[in-house]
C-alpha positions, 0 to 999 in steps of 0.5 A, a space after each residue: 475486498 478483506 479489509 475492515 474499515 478500521 483496517 482500510 482507515 489504519 493504512 490511510 493513516 499510516 501511510 500519510 504519517 509516512 508521506 503526509 496527506 498526498 498520498 493515495 494508497 491503492 490494495 489489489 492482489 489477494 485481498 481485494 478479491 473476497 472470495 480468496 482466504 488469508 494472503 498479504 496485504 499488498 499495496 501501492 503508494 503515489 504520491 506526486 513529488 519526487 521520494 527521497 530513500 524509497 525503499 527506507 519509506 516504503 519499509 517502513 509503511 509495510 512494518 507500521 501496517 504489519 504491527 497494527 495488523 498483528 504480524 501480517 505479512 506487508 507489501 508495498 510498492 512505491 510509484 512516484 516521478 523519480 521512479 521508473 514504472 514497473 509491471 506490478 504498477 499496471 496490476 495493481 492500476 487496473 486491478 487495484 481498490 483505492 482504499 
């Protein structure tokens, strides 16, 4: 996994600031591959409760993490009971690493 321990902690902290302690954060995509170079940060945030304004809250986490990583592109997908499951959620669950 191509994140430092401090980056992992920062990502978790920012997700918890927006969604609370109940959020589970999964890193997936190229950052999971130690042999890859560059790439954005792909995160799946999972919460057990209904989420109002999911796009706004996901964008808020992405912006906070991006700023902390000097403008690195960050993509956030959200998994919640009131949101439709997409194939990307299955990929993130299968191939991702829980932070």
